[in-house]
Short mmCIF file of the C-alpha atoms (twelve columns), coordinates in Angstrom:
data_MODEL
# 
_entry.id   MODEL 
# 
loop_
_atom_site.group_PDB 
_atom_site.id 
_atom_site.type_symbol 
_atom_site.label_atom_id 
_atom_site.label_alt_id 
_atom_site.label_comp_id 
_atom_site.label_asym_id 
_atom_site.label_seq_id 
_atom_site.Cartn_x 
_atom_site.Cartn_y 
_atom_site.Cartn_z 
_atom_site.pdbx_PDB_model_num 
ATOM 1   C CA . MET A 1   -18.119 -1.727  -28.621 1 
ATOM 2   C CA . ARG A 2   -19.582 -4.771  -26.983 1 
ATOM 3   C CA . VAL A 3   -17.530 -6.146  -24.092 1 
ATOM 4   C CA . MET A 4   -16.359 -9.665  -24.811 1 
ATOM 5   C CA . PRO A 5   -15.900 -11.781 -21.631 1 
ATOM 6   C CA . LEU A 6   -12.272 -12.616 -20.932 1 
ATOM 7   C CA . ARG A 7   -10.629 -15.582 -19.302 1 
ATOM 8   C CA . ILE A 8   -8.836  -13.952 -16.362 1 
ATOM 9   C CA . ALA A 9   -6.186  -15.118 -13.912 1 
ATOM 10  C CA . ILE A 10  -6.052  -13.109 -10.649 1 
ATOM 11  C CA . PHE A 11  -2.859  -12.424 -8.616  1 
ATOM 12  C CA . GLY A 12  -3.776  -10.664 -5.438  1 
ATOM 13  C CA . GLN A 13  -5.037  -10.783 -1.880  1 
ATOM 14  C CA . ALA A 14  -6.913  -8.852  0.835   1 
ATOM 15  C CA . PRO A 15  -10.388 -7.270  0.662   1 
ATOM 16  C CA . PHE A 16  -9.385  -5.107  -2.322  1 
ATOM 17  C CA . GLY A 17  -8.405  -8.171  -4.355  1 
ATOM 18  C CA . ARG A 18  -11.649 -9.900  -3.356  1 
ATOM 19  C CA . GLU A 19  -13.867 -6.961  -4.353  1 
ATOM 20  C CA . VAL A 20  -12.179 -6.439  -7.715  1 
ATOM 21  C CA . THR A 21  -12.439 -10.125 -8.516  1 
ATOM 22  C CA . GLU A 22  -16.151 -10.248 -7.495  1 
ATOM 23  C CA . LYS A 23  -16.973 -7.316  -9.758  1 
ATOM 24  C CA . LEU A 24  -15.063 -8.835  -12.696 1 
ATOM 25  C CA . ALA A 25  -17.045 -12.059 -12.316 1 
ATOM 26  C CA . GLU A 26  -20.281 -10.045 -12.081 1 
ATOM 27  C CA . ALA A 27  -19.289 -8.348  -15.348 1 
ATOM 28  C CA . GLY A 28  -19.318 -11.746 -17.046 1 
ATOM 29  C CA . HIS A 29  -15.583 -12.512 -17.133 1 
ATOM 30  C CA . GLU A 30  -14.441 -16.065 -16.412 1 
ATOM 31  C CA . ILE A 31  -12.046 -16.383 -13.448 1 
ATOM 32  C CA . VAL A 32  -9.824  -19.284 -14.504 1 
ATOM 33  C CA . GLY A 33  -7.415  -19.172 -11.524 1 
ATOM 34  C CA . VAL A 34  -6.734  -17.233 -8.341  1 
ATOM 35  C CA . PHE A 35  -3.202  -16.883 -6.932  1 
ATOM 36  C CA . VAL A 36  -2.995  -15.758 -3.314  1 
ATOM 37  C CA . PRO A 37  0.004   -15.969 -0.969  1 
ATOM 38  C CA . PRO A 38  -0.250  -18.531 1.874   1 
ATOM 39  C CA . ASP A 39  -2.097  -17.238 4.968   1 
ATOM 40  C CA . SER A 40  0.099   -15.740 7.646   1 
ATOM 41  C CA . GLY A 41  -2.749  -15.201 10.074  1 
ATOM 42  C CA . ARG A 42  -6.469  -14.927 9.501   1 
ATOM 43  C CA . PRO A 43  -7.827  -16.406 6.213   1 
ATOM 44  C CA . ASP A 44  -7.320  -14.138 3.219   1 
ATOM 45  C CA . PRO A 45  -10.621 -12.726 1.870   1 
ATOM 46  C CA . LEU A 46  -9.723  -13.326 -1.804  1 
ATOM 47  C CA . ALA A 47  -8.738  -16.982 -1.061  1 
ATOM 48  C CA . VAL A 48  -12.010 -17.447 0.810   1 
ATOM 49  C CA . LEU A 49  -13.938 -16.102 -2.182  1 
ATOM 50  C CA . ALA A 50  -12.160 -18.460 -4.564  1 
ATOM 51  C CA . GLU A 51  -13.053 -21.395 -2.364  1 
ATOM 52  C CA . GLU A 52  -16.685 -20.278 -2.134  1 
ATOM 53  C CA . ARG A 53  -16.993 -19.923 -5.892  1 
ATOM 54  C CA . GLY A 54  -15.035 -23.068 -6.733  1 
ATOM 55  C CA . TRP A 55  -12.397 -21.211 -8.728  1 
ATOM 56  C CA . PRO A 56  -8.947  -22.919 -8.945  1 
ATOM 57  C CA . LEU A 57  -6.911  -21.548 -6.033  1 
ATOM 58  C CA . PHE A 58  -3.091  -21.580 -5.875  1 
ATOM 59  C CA . ARG A 59  -1.092  -20.541 -2.779  1 
ATOM 60  C CA . HIS A 60  2.546   -19.768 -3.673  1 
ATOM 61  C CA . ARG A 61  4.866   -17.576 -1.644  1 
ATOM 62  C CA . ARG A 62  7.199   -16.671 -4.507  1 
ATOM 63  C CA . PHE A 63  7.467   -16.956 -8.281  1 
ATOM 64  C CA . ARG A 64  10.875  -15.605 -9.333  1 
ATOM 65  C CA . LYS A 65  13.614  -17.943 -7.992  1 
ATOM 66  C CA . LYS A 66  14.817  -20.275 -10.699 1 
ATOM 67  C CA . GLY A 67  14.441  -24.007 -10.377 1 
ATOM 68  C CA . ALA A 68  12.157  -26.941 -11.015 1 
ATOM 69  C CA . ALA A 69  9.556   -25.729 -8.513  1 
ATOM 70  C CA . ILE A 70  9.160   -22.374 -10.281 1 
ATOM 71  C CA . ASP A 71  9.038   -24.077 -13.668 1 
ATOM 72  C CA . GLU A 72  6.152   -26.201 -12.380 1 
ATOM 73  C CA . ILE A 73  4.305   -23.084 -11.198 1 
ATOM 74  C CA . VAL A 74  4.709   -21.452 -14.631 1 
ATOM 75  C CA . GLN A 75  3.417   -24.566 -16.306 1 
ATOM 76  C CA . GLU A 76  0.526   -24.775 -13.814 1 
ATOM 77  C CA . TYR A 77  -0.354  -21.181 -14.660 1 
ATOM 78  C CA . ALA A 78  -0.040  -21.679 -18.467 1 
ATOM 79  C CA . SER A 79  -2.471  -24.600 -18.329 1 
ATOM 80  C CA . LEU A 80  -5.278  -22.240 -17.244 1 
ATOM 81  C CA . GLY A 81  -5.507  -20.596 -20.646 1 
ATOM 82  C CA . ALA A 82  -5.856  -17.054 -19.300 1 
ATOM 83  C CA . GLU A 83  -6.341  -14.229 -21.810 1 
ATOM 84  C CA . LEU A 84  -5.492  -11.558 -19.264 1 
ATOM 85  C CA . ASN A 85  -3.827  -11.372 -15.850 1 
ATOM 86  C CA . VAL A 86  -5.211  -8.947  -13.281 1 
ATOM 87  C CA . LEU A 87  -3.114  -7.888  -10.326 1 
ATOM 88  C CA . PRO A 88  -5.465  -5.920  -8.018  1 
ATOM 89  C CA . PHE A 89  -3.360  -6.137  -4.835  1 
ATOM 90  C CA . THR A 90  -0.215  -8.155  -5.092  1 
ATOM 91  C CA . THR A 91  3.008   -8.227  -3.104  1 
ATOM 92  C CA . VAL A 92  4.767   -10.859 -5.163  1 
ATOM 93  C CA . ILE A 93  7.012   -10.283 -8.175  1 
ATOM 94  C CA . LEU A 94  5.945   -12.292 -11.162 1 
ATOM 95  C CA . PRO A 95  8.320   -13.542 -13.908 1 
ATOM 96  C CA . PRO A 96  7.835   -12.382 -17.491 1 
ATOM 97  C CA . GLU A 97  6.889   -16.007 -18.349 1 
ATOM 98  C CA . ILE A 98  3.639   -15.274 -16.488 1 
ATOM 99  C CA . THR A 99  3.085   -11.504 -17.025 1 
ATOM 100 C CA . ASN A 100 3.685   -11.725 -20.791 1 
ATOM 101 C CA . HIS A 101 1.984   -15.049 -21.347 1 
ATOM 102 C CA . PRO A 102 -1.658  -14.163 -21.996 1 
ATOM 103 C CA . GLU A 103 -2.848  -12.499 -25.179 1 
ATOM 104 C CA . HIS A 104 -3.531  -9.210  -23.342 1 
ATOM 105 C CA . GLY A 105 -0.677  -9.373  -20.901 1 
ATOM 106 C CA . SER A 106 -1.191  -8.195  -17.309 1 
ATOM 107 C CA . LEU A 107 -2.885  -5.206  -15.693 1 
ATOM 108 C CA . CYS A 108 -1.678  -3.993  -12.289 1 
ATOM 109 C CA . PHE A 109 -3.208  -1.510  -9.803  1 
ATOM 110 C CA . HIS A 110 -1.082  1.127   -8.117  1 
ATOM 111 C CA . PRO A 111 -2.171  3.660   -5.426  1 
ATOM 112 C CA . SER A 112 -0.452  6.774   -6.774  1 
ATOM 113 C CA . LEU A 113 -0.368  8.983   -9.819  1 
ATOM 114 C CA . LEU A 114 2.409   7.240   -11.681 1 
ATOM 115 C CA . PRO A 115 5.160   7.854   -12.518 1 
ATOM 116 C CA . ALA A 116 5.412   9.407   -9.038  1 
ATOM 117 C CA . PHE A 117 5.786   7.110   -6.044  1 
ATOM 118 C CA . ARG A 118 6.631   3.856   -7.710  1 
ATOM 119 C CA . GLY A 119 7.283   1.005   -5.338  1 
ATOM 120 C CA . GLY A 120 5.593   -1.071  -2.691  1 
ATOM 121 C CA . ALA A 121 5.112   1.706   -0.081  1 
ATOM 122 C CA . ALA A 122 3.522   4.383   -2.255  1 
ATOM 123 C CA . LEU A 123 0.791   5.182   0.266   1 
ATOM 124 C CA . SER A 124 3.259   5.840   3.097   1 
ATOM 125 C CA . TRP A 125 5.675   7.901   1.078   1 
ATOM 126 C CA . GLN A 126 3.064   10.222  -0.355  1 
ATOM 127 C CA . ILE A 127 2.208   11.316  3.183   1 
ATOM 128 C CA . ILE A 128 5.802   11.292  4.506   1 
ATOM 129 C CA . LEU A 129 7.086   13.428  1.639   1 
ATOM 130 C CA . GLY A 130 4.212   15.902  1.791   1 
ATOM 131 C CA . ALA A 131 2.323   15.200  -1.400  1 
ATOM 132 C CA . GLN A 132 -0.979  17.143  -1.534  1 
ATOM 133 C CA . GLU A 133 -2.714  15.180  -4.241  1 
ATOM 134 C CA . SER A 134 -3.055  11.451  -4.829  1 
ATOM 135 C CA . GLY A 135 -4.899  9.138   -7.156  1 
ATOM 136 C CA . VAL A 136 -4.858  5.673   -8.692  1 
ATOM 137 C CA . SER A 137 -3.258  4.119   -11.787 1 
ATOM 138 C CA . VAL A 138 -3.750  0.910   -13.756 1 
ATOM 139 C CA . PHE A 139 -0.771  0.018   -15.926 1 
ATOM 140 C CA . HIS A 140 0.260   -2.734  -18.315 1 
ATOM 141 C CA . VAL A 141 3.026   -4.740  -16.680 1 
ATOM 142 C CA . THR A 142 6.469   -4.619  -18.259 1 
ATOM 143 C CA . GLU A 143 9.989   -4.926  -16.920 1 
ATOM 144 C CA . GLY A 144 10.780  -2.263  -14.320 1 
ATOM 145 C CA . VAL A 145 9.028   -1.367  -11.061 1 
ATOM 146 C CA . ASP A 146 5.553   0.062   -11.801 1 
ATOM 147 C CA . ALA A 147 6.907   1.471   -15.032 1 
ATOM 148 C CA . GLY A 148 4.577   0.026   -17.691 1 
ATOM 149 C CA . PRO A 149 2.274   2.021   -19.999 1 
ATOM 150 C CA . LEU A 150 -0.846  3.485   -18.312 1 
ATOM 151 C CA . VAL A 151 -4.262  2.148   -19.244 1 
ATOM 152 C CA . ILE A 152 -6.262  4.405   -16.932 1 
ATOM 153 C CA . GLN A 153 -5.453  6.980   -14.257 1 
ATOM 154 C CA . ARG A 154 -7.653  9.069   -11.937 1 
ATOM 155 C CA . GLY A 155 -6.392  11.921  -9.730  1 
ATOM 156 C CA . GLY A 156 -7.800  14.793  -7.826  1 
ATOM 157 C CA . VAL A 157 -7.713  12.990  -4.452  1 
ATOM 158 C CA . ALA A 158 -6.636  15.496  -1.770  1 
ATOM 159 C CA . ILE A 159 -4.238  14.355  0.918   1 
ATOM 160 C CA . GLU A 160 -5.436  16.147  4.058   1 
ATOM 161 C CA . PRO A 161 -3.204  17.175  6.987   1 
ATOM 162 C CA . THR A 162 -5.007  14.555  9.070   1 
ATOM 163 C CA . ASP A 163 -4.685  11.633  6.661   1 
ATOM 164 C CA . THR A 164 -2.886  8.506   7.676   1 
ATOM 165 C CA . MET A 165 -1.760  5.708   5.381   1 
ATOM 166 C CA . ALA A 166 -4.938  3.876   6.390   1 
ATOM 167 C CA . SER A 167 -7.379  6.762   5.798   1 
ATOM 168 C CA . LEU A 168 -5.801  7.627   2.459   1 
ATOM 169 C CA . TYR A 169 -6.155  4.069   1.234   1 
ATOM 170 C CA . PHE A 170 -9.425  2.788   2.740   1 
ATOM 171 C CA . ASP A 171 -11.454 6.003   2.684   1 
ATOM 172 C CA . LYS A 172 -10.247 7.470   -0.628  1 
ATOM 173 C CA . LEU A 173 -8.186  5.283   -2.927  1 
ATOM 174 C CA . TYR A 174 -9.748  1.889   -2.248  1 
ATOM 175 C CA . PRO A 175 -13.210 2.594   -3.748  1 
ATOM 176 C CA . LEU A 176 -11.739 4.556   -6.617  1 
ATOM 177 C CA . GLY A 177 -9.262  1.753   -7.290  1 
ATOM 178 C CA . VAL A 178 -11.929 -0.928  -7.523  1 
ATOM 179 C CA . GLU A 179 -13.766 1.217   -10.063 1 
ATOM 180 C CA . VAL A 180 -10.797 1.930   -12.271 1 
ATOM 181 C CA . MET A 181 -9.610  -1.717  -12.244 1 
ATOM 182 C CA . VAL A 182 -12.968 -2.924  -13.519 1 
ATOM 183 C CA . GLU A 183 -13.057 -0.140  -16.143 1 
ATOM 184 C CA . ALA A 184 -9.547  -0.967  -17.307 1 
ATOM 185 C CA . VAL A 185 -10.479 -4.600  -17.844 1 
ATOM 186 C CA . ALA A 186 -13.614 -3.502  -19.738 1 
ATOM 187 C CA . ARG A 187 -11.473 -1.360  -22.026 1 
ATOM 188 C CA . VAL A 188 -9.199  -4.322  -22.796 1 
ATOM 189 C CA . ALA A 189 -12.260 -6.565  -23.373 1 
ATOM 190 C CA . ASP A 190 -13.945 -4.174  -25.839 1 
ATOM 191 C CA . GLY A 191 -10.717 -3.255  -27.639 1 
ATOM 192 C CA . SER A 192 -10.739 0.402   -26.586 1 
ATOM 193 C CA . ALA A 193 -7.764  0.268   -24.240 1 
ATOM 194 C CA . GLU A 194 -4.933  2.727   -24.969 1 
ATOM 195 C CA . TYR A 195 -1.465  2.105   -23.557 1 
ATOM 196 C CA . VAL A 196 0.162   5.450   -22.809 1 
ATOM 197 C CA . PRO A 197 3.902   5.325   -21.943 1 
ATOM 198 C CA . GLN A 198 4.740   6.859   -18.593 1 
ATOM 199 C CA . ARG A 199 6.664   10.090  -18.804 1 
ATOM 200 C CA . GLU A 200 10.016  10.324  -17.084 1 
ATOM 201 C CA . GLU A 201 9.364   13.827  -15.785 1 
ATOM 202 C CA . GLY A 202 8.306   13.529  -12.139 1 
ATOM 203 C CA . ALA A 203 9.168   9.856   -11.928 1 
ATOM 204 C CA . SER A 204 10.249  8.621   -8.499  1 
ATOM 205 C CA . GLU A 205 10.672  5.302   -6.735  1 
ATOM 206 C CA . GLN A 206 10.831  4.724   -2.983  1 
ATOM 207 C CA . GLY A 207 11.747  1.681   -1.023  1 
ATOM 208 C CA . LEU A 208 9.681   -0.233  1.565   1 
ATOM 209 C CA . ILE A 209 9.166   1.210   5.037   1 
ATOM 210 C CA . ASP A 210 11.610  -0.634  7.310   1 
ATOM 211 C CA . ASP A 211 12.690  0.362   10.782  1 
ATOM 212 C CA . GLN A 212 15.365  2.653   9.455   1 
ATOM 213 C CA . ALA A 213 12.873  4.565   7.303   1 
ATOM 214 C CA . ALA A 214 10.316  4.603   10.136  1 
ATOM 215 C CA . ARG A 215 12.709  5.913   12.825  1 
ATOM 216 C CA . VAL A 216 11.980  9.341   14.281  1 
ATOM 217 C CA . ASP A 217 14.778  11.905  14.380  1 
ATOM 218 C CA . TRP A 218 13.518  14.435  16.979  1 
ATOM 219 C CA . SER A 219 15.949  17.080  15.714  1 
ATOM 220 C CA . ARG A 220 13.866  17.387  12.547  1 
ATOM 221 C CA . PRO A 221 11.001  19.934  12.245  1 
ATOM 222 C CA . ALA A 222 7.688   18.902  13.829  1 
ATOM 223 C CA . GLN A 223 5.893   18.942  10.476  1 
ATOM 224 C CA . GLU A 224 8.273   16.335  9.043   1 
ATOM 225 C CA . ILE A 225 7.970   14.144  12.106  1 
ATOM 226 C CA . GLU A 226 4.174   14.179  12.264  1 
ATOM 227 C CA . ARG A 227 4.023   13.342  8.522   1 
ATOM 228 C CA . LEU A 228 6.357   10.364  9.199   1 
ATOM 229 C CA . ILE A 229 4.052   9.195   12.024  1 
ATOM 230 C CA . ARG A 230 0.909   9.511   9.872   1 
ATOM 231 C CA . GLY A 231 2.655   7.800   6.919   1 
ATOM 232 C CA . CYS A 232 3.528   4.805   9.135   1 
ATOM 233 C CA . ASP A 233 0.081   4.566   10.734  1 
ATOM 234 C CA . PRO A 234 -1.144  1.869   11.218  1 
ATOM 235 C CA . SER A 235 1.856   -0.103  9.947   1 
ATOM 236 C CA . PRO A 236 4.634   -0.446  10.921  1 
ATOM 237 C CA . GLY A 237 4.284   2.531   13.257  1 
ATOM 238 C CA . ALA A 238 6.924   5.252   13.491  1 
ATOM 239 C CA . LEU A 239 9.804   3.998   15.635  1 
ATOM 240 C CA . ALA A 240 11.259  5.857   18.618  1 
ATOM 241 C CA . GLN A 241 13.124  4.843   21.752  1 
ATOM 242 C CA . ILE A 242 12.858  5.975   25.334  1 
ATOM 243 C CA . GLY A 243 15.235  4.635   27.975  1 
ATOM 244 C CA . GLY A 244 16.482  2.085   25.422  1 
ATOM 245 C CA . GLU A 245 12.926  0.713   24.942  1 
ATOM 246 C CA . ALA A 246 11.454  0.582   21.406  1 
ATOM 247 C CA . VAL A 247 8.180   2.497   21.111  1 
ATOM 248 C CA . ARG A 248 5.833   2.751   18.131  1 
ATOM 249 C CA . LEU A 249 3.962   6.041   17.665  1 
ATOM 250 C CA . PHE A 250 0.464   6.605   16.238  1 
ATOM 251 C CA . GLY A 251 -1.984  9.399   15.803  1 
ATOM 252 C CA . GLY A 252 0.522   12.140  15.026  1 
ATOM 253 C CA . SER A 253 -0.276  15.853  14.616  1 
ATOM 254 C CA . LEU A 254 1.250   19.220  15.301  1 
ATOM 255 C CA . GLY A 255 1.255   19.884  19.042  1 
ATOM 256 C CA . SER A 256 -0.064  22.920  20.925  1 
ATOM 257 C CA . ALA A 257 2.424   22.994  23.828  1 
ATOM 258 C CA . THR A 258 5.218   25.535  24.013  1 
ATOM 259 C CA . ALA A 259 8.657   24.007  23.533  1 
ATOM 260 C CA . ASP A 260 10.769  27.049  24.566  1 
ATOM 261 C CA . ALA A 261 14.368  25.758  24.729  1 
ATOM 262 C CA . ALA A 262 13.432  22.117  25.461  1 
ATOM 263 C CA . THR A 263 15.793  19.445  24.087  1 
ATOM 264 C CA . PRO A 264 14.247  17.690  21.055  1 
ATOM 265 C CA . GLY A 265 12.484  14.526  22.163  1 
ATOM 266 C CA . THR A 266 11.468  15.888  25.575  1 
ATOM 267 C CA . ILE A 267 7.896   15.231  26.694  1 
ATOM 268 C CA . LEU A 268 6.355   18.597  27.499  1 
ATOM 269 C CA . ALA A 269 2.842   17.505  28.510  1 
ATOM 270 C CA . VAL A 270 0.470   14.553  28.296  1 
ATOM 271 C CA . GLU A 271 -2.771  16.509  27.945  1 
ATOM 272 C CA . GLY A 272 -4.168  16.281  24.398  1 
ATOM 273 C CA . GLY A 273 -1.710  13.473  23.663  1 
ATOM 274 C CA . LEU A 274 1.999   13.320  24.355  1 
ATOM 275 C CA . GLN A 275 3.369   16.757  23.481  1 
ATOM 276 C CA . ILE A 276 6.946   16.263  22.413  1 
ATOM 277 C CA . ALA A 277 9.550   18.884  21.512  1 
ATOM 278 C CA . ALA A 278 10.994  18.645  18.009  1 
ATOM 279 C CA . GLY A 279 13.913  20.480  16.428  1 
ATOM 280 C CA . GLU A 280 11.402  23.069  15.414  1 
ATOM 281 C CA . GLY A 281 7.887   23.010  16.887  1 
ATOM 282 C CA . VAL A 282 6.023   20.326  18.859  1 
ATOM 283 C CA . VAL A 283 4.557   16.979  17.883  1 
ATOM 284 C CA . ALA A 284 1.447   15.488  19.529  1 
ATOM 285 C CA . ILE A 285 1.069   11.696  19.791  1 
ATOM 286 C CA . GLN A 286 -2.260  10.122  20.611  1 
ATOM 287 C CA . LYS A 287 -1.309  6.457   20.977  1 
ATOM 288 C CA . ILE A 288 1.834   4.387   21.522  1 
ATOM 289 C CA . ARG A 289 2.806   0.754   21.585  1 
ATOM 290 C CA . ARG A 290 5.611   -0.159  23.909  1 
ATOM 291 C CA . ASP A 291 7.895   -3.148  23.354  1 
ATOM 292 C CA . GLY A 292 5.475   -5.060  21.146  1 
ATOM 293 C CA . GLY A 293 2.527   -4.697  23.512  1 
ATOM 294 C CA . LYS A 294 -0.970  -3.315  22.815  1 
ATOM 295 C CA . LYS A 295 -1.631  0.219   21.664  1 
ATOM 296 C CA . LEU A 296 -2.294  2.542   24.533  1 
ATOM 297 C CA . ALA A 297 -3.729  6.034   24.755  1 
ATOM 298 C CA . ALA A 298 -1.065  8.600   25.561  1 
ATOM 299 C CA . ALA A 299 -2.566  9.154   29.027  1 
ATOM 300 C CA . GLU A 300 -2.250  5.451   29.782  1 
ATOM 301 C CA . SER A 301 1.342   5.123   28.496  1 
ATOM 302 C CA . GLY A 302 3.004   5.712   31.827  1 
ATOM 303 C CA . LEU A 303 5.214   8.404   30.323  1 
ATOM 304 C CA . GLU A 304 5.539   11.729  32.135  1 
ATOM 305 C CA . PRO A 305 6.541   15.334  31.327  1 
ATOM 306 C CA . GLY A 306 10.284  15.751  31.482  1 
ATOM 307 C CA . GLU A 307 11.107  12.307  30.154  1 
ATOM 308 C CA . ARG A 308 12.986  12.346  26.878  1 
ATOM 309 C CA . PHE A 309 12.930  10.089  23.871  1 
ATOM 310 C CA . ASP A 310 16.399  8.945   22.805  1 
# 
């Protein structure tokens, strides 16, 4: 079937949101509005693109609290006349007045093989919980967290023992995700899209990675700890304490030192990274960040063998 260009509203941010939007425009679709959260640091790449192309740009922090301001945002959105919403990388929760408004509803990207690992920290939890395969999903937005019918899904992405949250996303899922988002929109545009309900078997939902979830328990096996460190790398960094000082840990792997009967959390050596005794085995740490400072190589951390993490 011939692809009919669609009028599309984008809700997203970051380089992924920019690249998906660029490719949709190159495919002939009309971008009628771009919604990006306000900048919290450097300019957002998707917002910059919208300004460069002259697309209507809207910067709202939230959409779901009731009140006159939200009503105005919904009316502002409705005036764009979008036929489809595309959510390539979004951290906001949209009300049904927006997600259900266009003729073709809303398509959302998710970096896991749904229904597994629903939620906003899917990348981290796949590594932390030891998943061996990942992939990407595009689903039709309905009520419920990442629970809508699947439009397209691609798997077969191996999670290696060295993968961090960053490498899993940027090296593997990012390029595949751009491809499937563009393909999903093309299927909607040519009328070939099929909406397959997610099965309940294997469904799971995990919360965001806060300090409690990121905290290291040195009594746990080394394999669990190093997965936690990799799953929190680069953000927020696995959290430990030494001498009452908060320390973030990066570059985790299984260590090569001999723990013998060392108390869990004890630094055994600094060669080849900080070698730290766990409840079972040894964890190696390549970089740390102390008390909100800069990341330092383990050899520059000032920590010595015999010191012990709390």
